[in-house]
N, C-alpha and C positions, 0 to 999 in steps of 0.2 A: 504494500500500500504506500501511496505517496501523498503528501500534502505540500502545498506551495503558498508562499507568502513573500511578496516583494521578490528579491533575488535569491531567496533561500528555499530549500526543500528539506522535508523530513521524510525519511523512508524506513520501512521495516525490512527492506531487502538486505539480508546479511552479506550477500556477495559484494555489496558496495562498501562495507565497513573497512576502514583503514586500521586493521588490528594493531600494527606497530605503533600508530599514533595513539590509539586507545590505551595500549599497554604503557607507553611512555608517560602519558598523563597520569594514569592510575598509580604507577609505581614511583613516580617522582614528584607529582604535584598534589595528590590527594592525601588527606589525613587518614582516610579509612582503608586504603589498600597500599600503603607505602611498601615498596619492595616486592610487590606481587610478581611472581614469575609469569613469563609469557604464556606458558602452557596452561596455567590456571585461567588466565584471561580468555584464551581460546576455548577452553572447556566451558567457562561460564557463559560465553556468547552462544555456544552450541545449544545449551539448555535453557535459553531465555528468549523472550520476545524482545527484540532490540529495536531501538529508534536512533538512527544516525541523523545528524543535522549537517547539511552541506550548503556552502555558498559556492556556486558553480560546481566544480569538481572537488573542492577542498572540504574535507570533513572539519567541522568546527564545534561539534558537540556530540553527546552520546547519553543514552539512558537505556537501562534494560529492566524488564519486569520478569520475575520468576513467578510462574503461575500455573495452576491447573486449568485455567480458563473457565472455571465453574464456580468455585467457592472462595478461593484465596489467591492473593497476589502480594508480592513484595517488590517495591520499587528500589532499585539499586544503581550505583555507579553513575549518578546524574552529574553531568558537567557541561559547561560551555567554556570554550577556550577564552582565556583572559582577554585577548585582543578583540573579542566580539561581545563582551558583556556590556550591559547597559542599553541594549537595543530591544529588549522585550523577548529575546529568544527563549529564555527559561520559562516564561509564562506561556508562550506559544507551545513549547514542548509539552508542558503540563496539560494544556488544553487538548492537544492531540492524544496524549496518553490516556487522559480521563475519558475521552470520547471514543477510544478504540472499541470496535464491536466485540472483541474477545474479552474485554475487561468490564463488561456491563453485568450488573446484578450479582456481583461478588458479595459474599457475606463479610469478608474482611479484606482490607487493602492496607498494607503496612509499609513503613519505611523507618529509617533511623537517620537523624541529622544532628549535627552539632551547631549549625549556624544559619539554617535556612527555614526556620519555623514559620516565619512570616509568609514566605512563598507558598509553602505547602498548606498552610491554614486557609489560603484563598481557594483551595480545591477540596476542602472538606476534611482534611486531616486534623486530628486533635490528639492530645496526649492519651496514652492508653487509659481506658476507663477503669480497669480493674487490674492494676499491675501485680497485685498479689497472686493472681492466677497464672502469670507467665513465668516461665523458666527458660534458661538457656545454657548451652555449653559454649563458652567463649574462649577462643585461642587467639587473643589479641596480638600477640607477637609472632604468630605462626610463620609469616613470610620472612621475618628476620632470622628465624632459627632453622629453616628447613633446607637451606642450601639448594643445589640443583637436583631436584628429584623428577626431572621431566620424564614424561611417559611416552 
């Protein structure tokens, strides 16, 4: 699927994704995936509904949704290249994601963010209503300690 606005396009076509660019951003510029190996980025893309943002042929942003397309989704790895921020692209990206036909009527749609609460609040995200019911297994330094375990 493709969406167009001005001179930009959002596409869910994985063959268009610039995986080295996505890996570079996630591994060196994100706080949530610092040091992530390329093979994990490739594997995560394979198992997700992905949204690439492009200006002409250049990829300038990315997001992915891990979902069963029926009851649950988790929004992850959302970013807009620093040189393209402040142009409303993150809002447009969120509008496209929230309107995607495979992501309608979900019982739960989640994400985690350190600094973009205001953006996500505009699209209906709120703090977890019953955090005492949630549990996790968190390996927060996994990428720093795993070395090259490429498969």
